[in-house]
mmCIF file of the N, C-alpha and C atoms, coordinates in Angstrom:
data_MODEL
# 
_entry.id   MODEL 
# 
loop_
_atom_site.group_PDB 
_atom_site.id 
_atom_site.type_symbol 
_atom_site.label_atom_id 
_atom_site.label_alt_id 
_atom_site.label_comp_id 
_atom_site.label_asym_id 
_atom_site.label_entity_id 
_atom_site.label_seq_id 
_atom_site.pdbx_PDB_ins_code 
_atom_site.Cartn_x 
_atom_site.Cartn_y 
_atom_site.Cartn_z 
_atom_site.occupancy 
_atom_site.B_iso_or_equiv 
_atom_site.pdbx_formal_charge 
_atom_site.auth_seq_id 
_atom_site.auth_comp_id 
_atom_site.auth_asym_id 
_atom_site.auth_atom_id 
_atom_site.pdbx_PDB_model_num 
ATOM 1   N N  . GLN A 1 1  ? 0.942   -1.114 0.130   1.00 0.00 ? 1  GLN A N  1 
ATOM 2   C CA . GLN A 1 1  ? 0.131   -0.043 -0.035  1.00 0.00 ? 1  GLN A CA 1 
ATOM 3   C C  . GLN A 1 1  ? 0.883   1.206  0.136   1.00 0.00 ? 1  GLN A C  1 
ATOM 4   N N  . PRO A 1 2  ? 0.697   2.369  -0.699  1.00 0.00 ? 2  PRO A N  1 
ATOM 5   C CA . PRO A 1 2  ? 1.512   3.496  -1.028  1.00 0.00 ? 2  PRO A CA 1 
ATOM 6   C C  . PRO A 1 2  ? 1.344   4.395  0.495   1.00 0.00 ? 2  PRO A C  1 
ATOM 7   N N  . PRO A 1 3  ? 2.293   5.050  0.695   1.00 0.00 ? 3  PRO A N  1 
ATOM 8   C CA . PRO A 1 3  ? 2.595   5.656  1.982   1.00 0.00 ? 3  PRO A CA 1 
ATOM 9   C C  . PRO A 1 3  ? 1.366   6.807  2.083   1.00 0.00 ? 3  PRO A C  1 
ATOM 10  N N  . ALA A 1 4  ? 0.993   7.164  2.898   1.00 0.00 ? 4  ALA A N  1 
ATOM 11  C CA . ALA A 1 4  ? -0.296  8.465  2.780   1.00 0.00 ? 4  ALA A CA 1 
ATOM 12  C C  . ALA A 1 4  ? 0.595   9.656  2.873   1.00 0.00 ? 4  ALA A C  1 
ATOM 13  N N  . LEU A 1 5  ? 0.038   10.672 1.795   1.00 0.00 ? 5  LEU A N  1 
ATOM 14  C CA . LEU A 1 5  ? 0.674   11.835 1.911   1.00 0.00 ? 5  LEU A CA 1 
ATOM 15  C C  . LEU A 1 5  ? 0.468   12.939 2.949   1.00 0.00 ? 5  LEU A C  1 
ATOM 16  N N  . ALA A 1 6  ? 1.531   13.463 3.532   1.00 0.00 ? 6  ALA A N  1 
ATOM 17  C CA . ALA A 1 6  ? 1.146   14.428 4.355   1.00 0.00 ? 6  ALA A CA 1 
ATOM 18  C C  . ALA A 1 6  ? 0.392   15.598 4.052   1.00 0.00 ? 6  ALA A C  1 
ATOM 19  N N  . GLY A 1 7  ? -0.507  16.052 4.505   1.00 0.00 ? 7  GLY A N  1 
ATOM 20  C CA . GLY A 1 7  ? -1.233  17.251 3.873   1.00 0.00 ? 7  GLY A CA 1 
ATOM 21  C C  . GLY A 1 7  ? -0.216  18.611 4.179   1.00 0.00 ? 7  GLY A C  1 
ATOM 22  N N  . GLN A 1 8  ? -0.094  19.248 2.985   1.00 0.00 ? 8  GLN A N  1 
ATOM 23  C CA . GLN A 1 8  ? 0.838   20.510 3.131   1.00 0.00 ? 8  GLN A CA 1 
ATOM 24  C C  . GLN A 1 8  ? -0.217  21.757 3.201   1.00 0.00 ? 8  GLN A C  1 
ATOM 25  N N  . GLY A 1 9  ? -0.041  22.894 3.972   1.00 0.00 ? 9  GLY A N  1 
ATOM 26  C CA . GLY A 1 9  ? -0.914  23.914 3.835   1.00 0.00 ? 9  GLY A CA 1 
ATOM 27  C C  . GLY A 1 9  ? -2.091  23.609 4.688   1.00 0.00 ? 9  GLY A C  1 
ATOM 28  N N  . ALA A 1 10 ? -2.991  24.712 4.472   1.00 0.00 ? 10 ALA A N  1 
ATOM 29  C CA . ALA A 1 10 ? -4.352  24.400 4.995   1.00 0.00 ? 10 ALA A CA 1 
ATOM 30  C C  . ALA A 1 10 ? -5.316  23.798 4.209   1.00 0.00 ? 10 ALA A C  1 
ATOM 31  N N  . PRO A 1 11 ? -6.465  23.190 4.987   1.00 0.00 ? 11 PRO A N  1 
ATOM 32  C CA . PRO A 1 11 ? -7.201  22.273 4.328   1.00 0.00 ? 11 PRO A CA 1 
ATOM 33  C C  . PRO A 1 11 ? -8.024  23.368 3.668   1.00 0.00 ? 11 PRO A C  1 
ATOM 34  N N  . PRO A 1 12 ? -8.849  23.139 2.642   1.00 0.00 ? 12 PRO A N  1 
ATOM 35  C CA . PRO A 1 12 ? -9.602  23.942 1.962   1.00 0.00 ? 12 PRO A CA 1 
ATOM 36  C C  . PRO A 1 12 ? -10.562 24.595 2.514   1.00 0.00 ? 12 PRO A C  1 
ATOM 37  N N  . SER A 1 13 ? -10.905 25.985 2.403   1.00 0.00 ? 13 SER A N  1 
ATOM 38  C CA . SER A 1 13 ? -12.228 26.560 2.877   1.00 0.00 ? 13 SER A CA 1 
ATOM 39  C C  . SER A 1 13 ? -13.576 25.960 2.726   1.00 0.00 ? 13 SER A C  1 
ATOM 40  N N  . LEU A 1 14 ? -14.456 25.843 3.618   1.00 0.00 ? 14 LEU A N  1 
ATOM 41  C CA . LEU A 1 14 ? -15.979 25.661 3.370   1.00 0.00 ? 14 LEU A CA 1 
ATOM 42  C C  . LEU A 1 14 ? -16.596 26.821 2.859   1.00 0.00 ? 14 LEU A C  1 
ATOM 43  N N  . LEU A 1 15 ? -16.104 27.767 3.253   1.00 0.00 ? 15 LEU A N  1 
ATOM 44  C CA . LEU A 1 15 ? -16.881 28.970 2.839   1.00 0.00 ? 15 LEU A CA 1 
ATOM 45  C C  . LEU A 1 15 ? -16.533 29.455 1.492   1.00 0.00 ? 15 LEU A C  1 
ATOM 46  N N  . ALA A 1 16 ? -15.362 29.330 0.966   1.00 0.00 ? 16 ALA A N  1 
ATOM 47  C CA . ALA A 1 16 ? -14.822 29.867 -0.289  1.00 0.00 ? 16 ALA A CA 1 
ATOM 48  C C  . ALA A 1 16 ? -13.924 28.787 -1.025  1.00 0.00 ? 16 ALA A C  1 
ATOM 49  N N  . PRO A 1 17 ? -14.206 27.449 -1.355  1.00 0.00 ? 17 PRO A N  1 
ATOM 50  C CA . PRO A 1 17 ? -13.307 26.579 -1.605  1.00 0.00 ? 17 PRO A CA 1 
ATOM 51  C C  . PRO A 1 17 ? -12.695 27.083 -2.897  1.00 0.00 ? 17 PRO A C  1 
ATOM 52  N N  . PRO A 1 18 ? -11.488 26.529 -3.191  1.00 0.00 ? 18 PRO A N  1 
ATOM 53  C CA . PRO A 1 18 ? -10.725 26.533 -4.443  1.00 0.00 ? 18 PRO A CA 1 
ATOM 54  C C  . PRO A 1 18 ? -11.596 26.142 -5.901  1.00 0.00 ? 18 PRO A C  1 
ATOM 55  N N  . SER A 1 19 ? -11.158 26.512 -6.929  1.00 0.00 ? 19 SER A N  1 
ATOM 56  C CA . SER A 1 19 ? -11.855 26.269 -8.094  1.00 0.00 ? 19 SER A CA 1 
ATOM 57  C C  . SER A 1 19 ? -11.371 24.681 -8.424  1.00 0.00 ? 19 SER A C  1 
ATOM 58  N N  . GLY A 1 20 ? -11.891 23.952 -9.206  1.00 0.00 ? 20 GLY A N  1 
ATOM 59  C CA . GLY A 1 20 ? -11.506 22.636 -9.716  1.00 0.00 ? 20 GLY A CA 1 
ATOM 60  C C  . GLY A 1 20 ? -11.521 21.661 -8.535  1.00 0.00 ? 20 GLY A C  1 
ATOM 61  N N  . CYS A 1 21 ? -10.305 20.921 -8.223  1.00 0.00 ? 21 CYS A N  1 
ATOM 62  C CA . CYS A 1 21 ? -10.479 19.884 -7.196  1.00 0.00 ? 21 CYS A CA 1 
ATOM 63  C C  . CYS A 1 21 ? -9.907  20.875 -5.930  1.00 0.00 ? 21 CYS A C  1 
ATOM 64  N N  . ARG A 1 22 ? -10.718 20.659 -4.907  1.00 0.00 ? 22 ARG A N  1 
ATOM 65  C CA . ARG A 1 22 ? -10.668 21.457 -3.735  1.00 0.00 ? 22 ARG A CA 1 
ATOM 66  C C  . ARG A 1 22 ? -9.122  21.262 -2.965  1.00 0.00 ? 22 ARG A C  1 
ATOM 67  N N  . PHE A 1 23 ? -8.395  20.048 -3.494  1.00 0.00 ? 23 PHE A N  1 
ATOM 68  C CA . PHE A 1 23 ? -7.455  20.043 -2.906  1.00 0.00 ? 23 PHE A CA 1 
ATOM 69  C C  . PHE A 1 23 ? -6.038  20.335 -3.604  1.00 0.00 ? 23 PHE A C  1 
ATOM 70  N N  . HIS A 1 24 ? -6.199  20.900 -4.866  1.00 0.00 ? 24 HIS A N  1 
ATOM 71  C CA . HIS A 1 24 ? -5.136  21.169 -5.711  1.00 0.00 ? 24 HIS A CA 1 
ATOM 72  C C  . HIS A 1 24 ? -4.170  21.999 -5.099  1.00 0.00 ? 24 HIS A C  1 
ATOM 73  N N  . PRO A 1 25 ? -4.673  23.182 -4.325  1.00 0.00 ? 25 PRO A N  1 
ATOM 74  C CA . PRO A 1 25 ? -3.404  24.099 -3.528  1.00 0.00 ? 25 PRO A CA 1 
ATOM 75  C C  . PRO A 1 25 ? -2.471  23.426 -2.881  1.00 0.00 ? 25 PRO A C  1 
ATOM 76  N N  . ARG A 1 26 ? -2.776  22.556 -2.224  1.00 0.00 ? 26 ARG A N  1 
ATOM 77  C CA . ARG A 1 26 ? -1.784  21.534 -1.619  1.00 0.00 ? 26 ARG A CA 1 
ATOM 78  C C  . ARG A 1 26 ? -1.304  20.352 -1.938  1.00 0.00 ? 26 ARG A C  1 
ATOM 79  N N  . CYS A 1 27 ? -1.633  20.060 -3.116  1.00 0.00 ? 27 CYS A N  1 
ATOM 80  C CA . CYS A 1 27 ? -1.471  18.635 -3.427  1.00 0.00 ? 27 CYS A CA 1 
ATOM 81  C C  . CYS A 1 27 ? -0.063  18.623 -4.460  1.00 0.00 ? 27 CYS A C  1 
ATOM 82  N N  . PRO A 1 28 ? 0.983   17.677 -4.042  1.00 0.00 ? 28 PRO A N  1 
ATOM 83  C CA . PRO A 1 28 ? 2.110   17.638 -4.807  1.00 0.00 ? 28 PRO A CA 1 
ATOM 84  C C  . PRO A 1 28 ? 2.020   17.425 -6.294  1.00 0.00 ? 28 PRO A C  1 
ATOM 85  N N  . PHE A 1 29 ? 0.923   16.722 -6.373  1.00 0.00 ? 29 PHE A N  1 
ATOM 86  C CA . PHE A 1 29 ? 0.595   16.035 -7.801  1.00 0.00 ? 29 PHE A CA 1 
ATOM 87  C C  . PHE A 1 29 ? -0.194  16.875 -8.805  1.00 0.00 ? 29 PHE A C  1 
ATOM 88  N N  . ALA A 1 30 ? -0.982  18.139 -8.131  1.00 0.00 ? 30 ALA A N  1 
ATOM 89  C CA . ALA A 1 30 ? -1.902  18.744 -8.952  1.00 0.00 ? 30 ALA A CA 1 
ATOM 90  C C  . ALA A 1 30 ? -1.321  19.140 -10.554 1.00 0.00 ? 30 ALA A C  1 
ATOM 91  N N  . MET A 1 31 ? -2.291  18.925 -11.393 1.00 0.00 ? 31 MET A N  1 
ATOM 92  C CA . MET A 1 31 ? -2.102  19.600 -12.585 1.00 0.00 ? 31 MET A CA 1 
ATOM 93  C C  . MET A 1 31 ? -3.131  20.542 -13.125 1.00 0.00 ? 31 MET A C  1 
ATOM 94  N N  . ASP A 1 32 ? -2.867  21.001 -14.404 1.00 0.00 ? 32 ASP A N  1 
ATOM 95  C CA . ASP A 1 32 ? -3.603  22.304 -14.795 1.00 0.00 ? 32 ASP A CA 1 
ATOM 96  C C  . ASP A 1 32 ? -5.035  22.091 -14.576 1.00 0.00 ? 32 ASP A C  1 
ATOM 97  N N  . VAL A 1 33 ? -5.432  20.614 -15.008 1.00 0.00 ? 33 VAL A N  1 
ATOM 98  C CA . VAL A 1 33 ? -6.927  20.298 -15.033 1.00 0.00 ? 33 VAL A CA 1 
ATOM 99  C C  . VAL A 1 33 ? -7.346  20.339 -13.631 1.00 0.00 ? 33 VAL A C  1 
ATOM 100 N N  . CYS A 1 34 ? -6.524  20.305 -12.595 1.00 0.00 ? 34 CYS A N  1 
ATOM 101 C CA . CYS A 1 34 ? -7.006  20.220 -11.163 1.00 0.00 ? 34 CYS A CA 1 
ATOM 102 C C  . CYS A 1 34 ? -7.339  21.535 -10.789 1.00 0.00 ? 34 CYS A C  1 
ATOM 103 N N  . LYS A 1 35 ? -6.724  22.678 -11.347 1.00 0.00 ? 35 LYS A N  1 
ATOM 104 C CA . LYS A 1 35 ? -7.065  23.903 -10.967 1.00 0.00 ? 35 LYS A CA 1 
ATOM 105 C C  . LYS A 1 35 ? -8.614  24.566 -11.776 1.00 0.00 ? 35 LYS A C  1 
ATOM 106 N N  . ARG A 1 36 ? -8.910  23.714 -12.708 1.00 0.00 ? 36 ARG A N  1 
ATOM 107 C CA . ARG A 1 36 ? -10.062 24.289 -13.373 1.00 0.00 ? 36 ARG A CA 1 
ATOM 108 C C  . ARG A 1 36 ? -11.345 23.317 -13.148 1.00 0.00 ? 36 ARG A C  1 
ATOM 109 N N  . LYS A 1 37 ? -10.936 22.045 -13.094 1.00 0.00 ? 37 LYS A N  1 
ATOM 110 C CA . LYS A 1 37 ? -12.348 21.138 -13.096 1.00 0.00 ? 37 LYS A CA 1 
ATOM 111 C C  . LYS A 1 37 ? -12.192 20.002 -11.833 1.00 0.00 ? 37 LYS A C  1 
ATOM 112 N N  . ALA A 1 38 ? -13.327 19.743 -11.367 1.00 0.00 ? 38 ALA A N  1 
ATOM 113 C CA . ALA A 1 38 ? -13.316 18.679 -10.040 1.00 0.00 ? 38 ALA A CA 1 
ATOM 114 C C  . ALA A 1 38 ? -13.370 17.473 -10.758 1.00 0.00 ? 38 ALA A C  1 
ATOM 115 N N  . PRO A 1 39 ? -12.529 16.481 -10.142 1.00 0.00 ? 39 PRO A N  1 
ATOM 116 C CA . PRO A 1 39 ? -12.245 15.180 -10.642 1.00 0.00 ? 39 PRO A CA 1 
ATOM 117 C C  . PRO A 1 39 ? -13.458 14.319 -10.600 1.00 0.00 ? 39 PRO A C  1 
ATOM 118 N N  . PRO A 1 40 ? -13.573 13.509 -11.366 1.00 0.00 ? 40 PRO A N  1 
ATOM 119 C CA . PRO A 1 40 ? -14.680 12.495 -11.272 1.00 0.00 ? 40 PRO A CA 1 
ATOM 120 C C  . PRO A 1 40 ? -14.268 11.514 -10.413 1.00 0.00 ? 40 PRO A C  1 
ATOM 121 N N  . SER A 1 41 ? -15.319 10.681 -9.686  1.00 0.00 ? 41 SER A N  1 
ATOM 122 C CA . SER A 1 41 ? -14.880 9.308  -8.724  1.00 0.00 ? 41 SER A CA 1 
ATOM 123 C C  . SER A 1 41 ? -14.797 8.350  -9.640  1.00 0.00 ? 41 SER A C  1 
ATOM 124 N N  . VAL A 1 42 ? -13.233 7.660  -9.563  1.00 0.00 ? 42 VAL A N  1 
ATOM 125 C CA . VAL A 1 42 ? -13.071 6.661  -10.161 1.00 0.00 ? 42 VAL A CA 1 
ATOM 126 C C  . VAL A 1 42 ? -12.891 5.481  -9.333  1.00 0.00 ? 42 VAL A C  1 
ATOM 127 N N  . ALA A 1 43 ? -13.500 4.358  -9.482  1.00 0.00 ? 43 ALA A N  1 
ATOM 128 C CA . ALA A 1 43 ? -13.234 2.981  -8.388  1.00 0.00 ? 43 ALA A CA 1 
ATOM 129 C C  . ALA A 1 43 ? -11.584 2.741  -8.771  1.00 0.00 ? 43 ALA A C  1 
ATOM 130 N N  . VAL A 1 44 ? -10.761 2.342  -8.122  1.00 0.00 ? 44 VAL A N  1 
ATOM 131 C CA . VAL A 1 44 ? -9.119  2.327  -8.007  1.00 0.00 ? 44 VAL A CA 1 
ATOM 132 C C  . VAL A 1 44 ? -8.980  1.036  -7.492  1.00 0.00 ? 44 VAL A C  1 
ATOM 133 N N  . ALA A 1 45 ? -9.982  0.266  -6.514  1.00 0.00 ? 45 ALA A N  1 
ATOM 134 C CA . ALA A 1 45 ? -10.173 -0.968 -6.196  1.00 0.00 ? 45 ALA A CA 1 
ATOM 135 C C  . ALA A 1 45 ? -11.297 -1.329 -5.778  1.00 0.00 ? 45 ALA A C  1 
ATOM 136 N N  . PRO A 1 46 ? -11.465 -2.458 -5.642  1.00 0.00 ? 46 PRO A N  1 
ATOM 137 C CA . PRO A 1 46 ? -13.031 -3.153 -5.500  1.00 0.00 ? 46 PRO A CA 1 
ATOM 138 C C  . PRO A 1 46 ? -13.952 -2.283 -4.284  1.00 0.00 ? 46 PRO A C  1 
ATOM 139 N N  . ASP A 1 47 ? -13.183 -1.991 -3.414  1.00 0.00 ? 47 ASP A N  1 
ATOM 140 C CA . ASP A 1 47 ? -13.787 -1.572 -2.218  1.00 0.00 ? 47 ASP A CA 1 
ATOM 141 C C  . ASP A 1 47 ? -13.377 0.088  -2.068  1.00 0.00 ? 47 ASP A C  1 
ATOM 142 N N  . HIS A 1 48 ? -12.584 0.774  -3.022  1.00 0.00 ? 48 HIS A N  1 
ATOM 143 C CA . HIS A 1 48 ? -12.059 2.062  -2.858  1.00 0.00 ? 48 HIS A CA 1 
ATOM 144 C C  . HIS A 1 48 ? -12.277 2.960  -3.970  1.00 0.00 ? 48 HIS A C  1 
ATOM 145 N N  . VAL A 1 49 ? -12.698 3.999  -3.745  1.00 0.00 ? 49 VAL A N  1 
ATOM 146 C CA . VAL A 1 49 ? -13.175 5.287  -4.901  1.00 0.00 ? 49 VAL A CA 1 
ATOM 147 C C  . VAL A 1 49 ? -12.388 6.369  -4.471  1.00 0.00 ? 49 VAL A C  1 
ATOM 148 N N  . ALA A 1 50 ? -11.575 7.058  -5.660  1.00 0.00 ? 50 ALA A N  1 
ATOM 149 C CA . ALA A 1 50 ? -11.031 8.202  -5.740  1.00 0.00 ? 50 ALA A CA 1 
ATOM 150 C C  . ALA A 1 50 ? -11.399 9.142  -6.599  1.00 0.00 ? 50 ALA A C  1 
ATOM 151 N N  . ALA A 1 51 ? -11.448 10.429 -6.196  1.00 0.00 ? 51 ALA A N  1 
ATOM 152 C CA . ALA A 1 51 ? -11.862 11.604 -6.896  1.00 0.00 ? 51 ALA A CA 1 
ATOM 153 C C  . ALA A 1 51 ? -10.743 12.084 -7.065  1.00 0.00 ? 51 ALA A C  1 
ATOM 154 N N  . CYS A 1 52 ? -9.567  11.924 -8.097  1.00 0.00 ? 52 CYS A N  1 
ATOM 155 C CA . CYS A 1 52 ? -8.384  12.334 -8.596  1.00 0.00 ? 52 CYS A CA 1 
ATOM 156 C C  . CYS A 1 52 ? -8.053  12.363 -10.155 1.00 0.00 ? 52 CYS A C  1 
ATOM 157 N N  . TRP A 1 53 ? -7.600  13.381 -10.617 1.00 0.00 ? 53 TRP A N  1 
ATOM 158 C CA . TRP A 1 53 ? -7.242  13.276 -12.153 1.00 0.00 ? 53 TRP A CA 1 
ATOM 159 C C  . TRP A 1 53 ? -6.234  12.369 -12.302 1.00 0.00 ? 53 TRP A C  1 
ATOM 160 N N  . LEU A 1 54 ? -5.444  11.977 -11.334 1.00 0.00 ? 54 LEU A N  1 
ATOM 161 C CA . LEU A 1 54 ? -4.413  11.144 -11.613 1.00 0.00 ? 54 LEU A CA 1 
ATOM 162 C C  . LEU A 1 54 ? -4.912  9.497  -11.909 1.00 0.00 ? 54 LEU A C  1 
ATOM 163 N N  . HIS A 1 55 ? -5.936  9.417  -11.549 1.00 0.00 ? 55 HIS A N  1 
ATOM 164 C CA . HIS A 1 55 ? -6.609  8.092  -11.751 1.00 0.00 ? 55 HIS A CA 1 
ATOM 165 C C  . HIS A 1 55 ? -7.582  7.798  -13.185 1.00 0.00 ? 55 HIS A C  1 
ATOM 166 N N  . VAL A 1 56 ? -7.323  9.039  -13.641 1.00 0.00 ? 56 VAL A N  1 
ATOM 167 C CA . VAL A 1 56 ? -8.440  8.912  -14.978 1.00 0.00 ? 56 VAL A CA 1 
ATOM 168 C C  . VAL A 1 56 ? -7.007  9.097  -16.114 1.00 0.00 ? 56 VAL A C  1 
ATOM 169 N N  . ASP A 1 57 ? -7.360  8.036  -17.037 1.00 0.00 ? 57 ASP A N  1 
ATOM 170 C CA . ASP A 1 57 ? -6.587  7.809  -18.125 1.00 0.00 ? 57 ASP A CA 1 
ATOM 171 C C  . ASP A 1 57 ? -6.018  9.242  -18.760 1.00 0.00 ? 57 ASP A C  1 
ATOM 172 N N  . PRO A 1 58 ? -4.858  9.295  -19.187 1.00 0.00 ? 58 PRO A N  1 
ATOM 173 C CA . PRO A 1 58 ? -4.327  10.601 -19.862 1.00 0.00 ? 58 PRO A CA 1 
ATOM 174 C C  . PRO A 1 58 ? -5.163  11.162 -20.918 1.00 0.00 ? 58 PRO A C  1 
ATOM 175 N N  . ALA A 1 59 ? -5.392  10.344 -21.976 1.00 0.00 ? 59 ALA A N  1 
ATOM 176 C CA . ALA A 1 59 ? -6.223  10.694 -22.992 1.00 0.00 ? 59 ALA A CA 1 
ATOM 177 C C  . ALA A 1 59 ? -7.694  11.162 -22.307 1.00 0.00 ? 59 ALA A C  1 
ATOM 178 N N  . GLU A 1 60 ? -8.363  10.481 -21.587 1.00 0.00 ? 60 GLU A N  1 
ATOM 179 C CA . GLU A 1 60 ? -9.620  10.962 -20.983 1.00 0.00 ? 60 GLU A CA 1 
ATOM 180 C C  . GLU A 1 60 ? -9.359  12.317 -20.221 1.00 0.00 ? 60 GLU A C  1 
ATOM 181 N N  . ARG A 1 61 ? -8.098  12.309 -19.845 1.00 0.00 ? 61 ARG A N  1 
ATOM 182 C CA . ARG A 1 61 ? -7.905  13.771 -19.048 1.00 0.00 ? 61 ARG A CA 1 
ATOM 183 C C  . ARG A 1 61 ? -7.839  14.774 -19.877 1.00 0.00 ? 61 ARG A C  1 
ATOM 184 N N  . GLN A 1 62 ? -7.058  14.375 -21.102 1.00 0.00 ? 62 GLN A N  1 
ATOM 185 C CA . GLN A 1 62 ? -7.140  15.693 -21.933 1.00 0.00 ? 62 GLN A CA 1 
ATOM 186 C C  . GLN A 1 62 ? -8.345  15.859 -22.315 1.00 0.00 ? 62 GLN A C  1 
ATOM 187 N N  . ALA A 1 63 ? -9.270  14.943 -22.890 1.00 0.00 ? 63 ALA A N  1 
ATOM 188 C CA . ALA A 1 63 ? -10.703 15.192 -23.379 1.00 0.00 ? 63 ALA A CA 1 
ATOM 189 C C  . ALA A 1 63 ? -11.232 16.068 -22.430 1.00 0.00 ? 63 ALA A C  1 
ATOM 190 N N  . SER A 1 64 ? -10.981 15.788 -21.047 1.00 0.00 ? 64 SER A N  1 
ATOM 191 C CA . SER A 1 64 ? -11.948 16.649 -20.057 1.00 0.00 ? 64 SER A CA 1 
ATOM 192 C C  . SER A 1 64 ? -11.311 18.092 -20.345 1.00 0.00 ? 64 SER A C  1 
ATOM 193 N N  . ASP A 1 65 ? -9.908  18.110 -20.137 1.00 0.00 ? 65 ASP A N  1 
ATOM 194 C CA . ASP A 1 65 ? -9.526  19.759 -20.477 1.00 0.00 ? 65 ASP A CA 1 
ATOM 195 C C  . ASP A 1 65 ? -10.079 20.381 -21.494 1.00 0.00 ? 65 ASP A C  1 
ATOM 196 N N  . ASN A 1 66 ? -10.503 19.487 -22.722 1.00 0.00 ? 66 ASN A N  1 
ATOM 197 C CA . ASN A 1 66 ? -11.100 20.238 -23.842 1.00 0.00 ? 66 ASN A CA 1 
ATOM 198 C C  . ASN A 1 66 ? -12.628 20.263 -23.728 1.00 0.00 ? 66 ASN A C  1 
ATOM 199 N N  . GLY A 1 67 ? -13.016 19.696 -22.586 1.00 0.00 ? 67 GLY A N  1 
ATOM 200 C CA . GLY A 1 67 ? -14.437 19.923 -22.510 1.00 0.00 ? 67 GLY A CA 1 
ATOM 201 C C  . GLY A 1 67 ? -15.148 18.676 -23.013 1.00 0.00 ? 67 GLY A C  1 
ATOM 202 N N  . SER A 1 68 ? -14.504 17.499 -23.304 1.00 0.00 ? 68 SER A N  1 
ATOM 203 C CA . SER A 1 68 ? -15.509 16.433 -24.122 1.00 0.00 ? 68 SER A CA 1 
ATOM 204 C C  . SER A 1 68 ? -15.464 15.110 -23.095 1.00 0.00 ? 68 SER A C  1 
ATOM 205 N N  . LEU A 1 69 ? -14.895 15.327 -21.942 1.00 0.00 ? 69 LEU A N  1 
ATOM 206 C CA . LEU A 1 69 ? -14.963 13.968 -21.010 1.00 0.00 ? 69 LEU A CA 1 
ATOM 207 C C  . LEU A 1 69 ? -16.432 13.910 -20.564 1.00 0.00 ? 69 LEU A C  1 
ATOM 208 N N  . THR A 1 70 ? -17.050 12.535 -20.770 1.00 0.00 ? 70 THR A N  1 
ATOM 209 C CA . THR A 1 70 ? -18.307 12.332 -20.659 1.00 0.00 ? 70 THR A CA 1 
ATOM 210 C C  . THR A 1 70 ? -18.244 10.886 -19.284 1.00 0.00 ? 70 THR A C  1 
ATOM 211 N N  . SER A 1 71 ? -19.276 11.038 -18.733 1.00 0.00 ? 71 SER A N  1 
ATOM 212 C CA . SER A 1 71 ? -19.794 10.011 -17.710 1.00 0.00 ? 71 SER A CA 1 
ATOM 213 C C  . SER A 1 71 ? -19.405 8.718  -18.294 1.00 0.00 ? 71 SER A C  1 
ATOM 214 N N  . ALA A 1 72 ? -19.637 8.429  -19.304 1.00 0.00 ? 72 ALA A N  1 
ATOM 215 C CA . ALA A 1 72 ? -19.339 7.137  -20.200 1.00 0.00 ? 72 ALA A CA 1 
ATOM 216 C C  . ALA A 1 72 ? -18.111 7.022  -20.456 1.00 0.00 ? 72 ALA A C  1 
ATOM 217 N N  . SER A 1 73 ? -17.212 7.733  -20.634 1.00 0.00 ? 73 SER A N  1 
ATOM 218 C CA . SER A 1 73 ? -15.625 7.608  -20.530 1.00 0.00 ? 73 SER A CA 1 
ATOM 219 C C  . SER A 1 73 ? -15.006 7.371  -19.187 1.00 0.00 ? 73 SER A C  1 
ATOM 220 N N  . VAL A 1 74 ? -15.861 7.838  -18.318 1.00 0.00 ? 74 VAL A N  1 
ATOM 221 C CA . VAL A 1 74 ? -15.273 7.792  -16.926 1.00 0.00 ? 74 VAL A CA 1 
ATOM 222 C C  . VAL A 1 74 ? -15.748 6.178  -16.531 1.00 0.00 ? 74 VAL A C  1 
ATOM 223 N N  . GLU A 1 75 ? -16.816 5.929  -16.749 1.00 0.00 ? 75 GLU A N  1 
ATOM 224 C CA . GLU A 1 75 ? -17.221 4.487  -16.594 1.00 0.00 ? 75 GLU A CA 1 
ATOM 225 C C  . GLU A 1 75 ? -16.463 3.572  -17.243 1.00 0.00 ? 75 GLU A C  1 
ATOM 226 N N  . LYS A 1 76 ? -16.043 3.912  -18.471 1.00 0.00 ? 76 LYS A N  1 
ATOM 227 C CA . LYS A 1 76 ? -15.167 3.064  -19.096 1.00 0.00 ? 76 LYS A CA 1 
ATOM 228 C C  . LYS A 1 76 ? -13.956 2.768  -18.269 1.00 0.00 ? 76 LYS A C  1 
ATOM 229 N N  . GLU A 1 77 ? -13.219 3.897  -17.885 1.00 0.00 ? 77 GLU A N  1 
ATOM 230 C CA . GLU A 1 77 ? -11.957 3.942  -17.270 1.00 0.00 ? 77 GLU A CA 1 
ATOM 231 C C  . GLU A 1 77 ? -12.073 3.157  -15.672 1.00 0.00 ? 77 GLU A C  1 
ATOM 232 N N  . THR A 1 78 ? -12.984 3.342  -15.110 1.00 0.00 ? 78 THR A N  1 
ATOM 233 C CA . THR A 1 78 ? -13.467 2.658  -13.753 1.00 0.00 ? 78 THR A CA 1 
ATOM 234 C C  . THR A 1 78 ? -13.561 1.079  -14.330 1.00 0.00 ? 78 THR A C  1 
ATOM 235 N N  . GLN A 1 79 ? -13.903 0.478  -15.252 1.00 0.00 ? 79 GLN A N  1 
ATOM 236 C CA . GLN A 1 79 ? -14.145 -0.708 -15.506 1.00 0.00 ? 79 GLN A CA 1 
ATOM 237 C C  . GLN A 1 79 ? -12.809 -1.268 -15.716 1.00 0.00 ? 79 GLN A C  1 
ATOM 238 N N  . LYS A 1 80 ? -11.903 -0.709 -16.346 1.00 0.00 ? 80 LYS A N  1 
ATOM 239 C CA . LYS A 1 80 ? -10.456 -1.305 -16.439 1.00 0.00 ? 80 LYS A CA 1 
ATOM 240 C C  . LYS A 1 80 ? -9.757  -1.792 -15.382 1.00 0.00 ? 80 LYS A C  1 
ATOM 241 N N  . ARG A 1 81 ? -10.119 -0.939 -14.236 1.00 0.00 ? 81 ARG A N  1 
ATOM 242 C CA . ARG A 1 81 ? -9.404  -0.968 -12.976 1.00 0.00 ? 81 ARG A CA 1 
ATOM 243 C C  . ARG A 1 81 ? -9.966  -2.446 -12.141 1.00 0.00 ? 81 ARG A C  1 
# 
């Protein structure tokens, strides 16, 4: 099991959350898409779901950045795992 990431910085504000993924300001893996769009939920194990752009196929991530990611494409990626 990968080590847990230690949170850097303050947790996201509940009153004025950041755009996109709420954790992008303190995530060491944040990408441009994280700043603009909230990530979809993706099953990464039988009993584990993650809402992170790192778990979305790069081609699907690019499609989302271009505005063409659909729930069907996220479902397809989820089924691959």
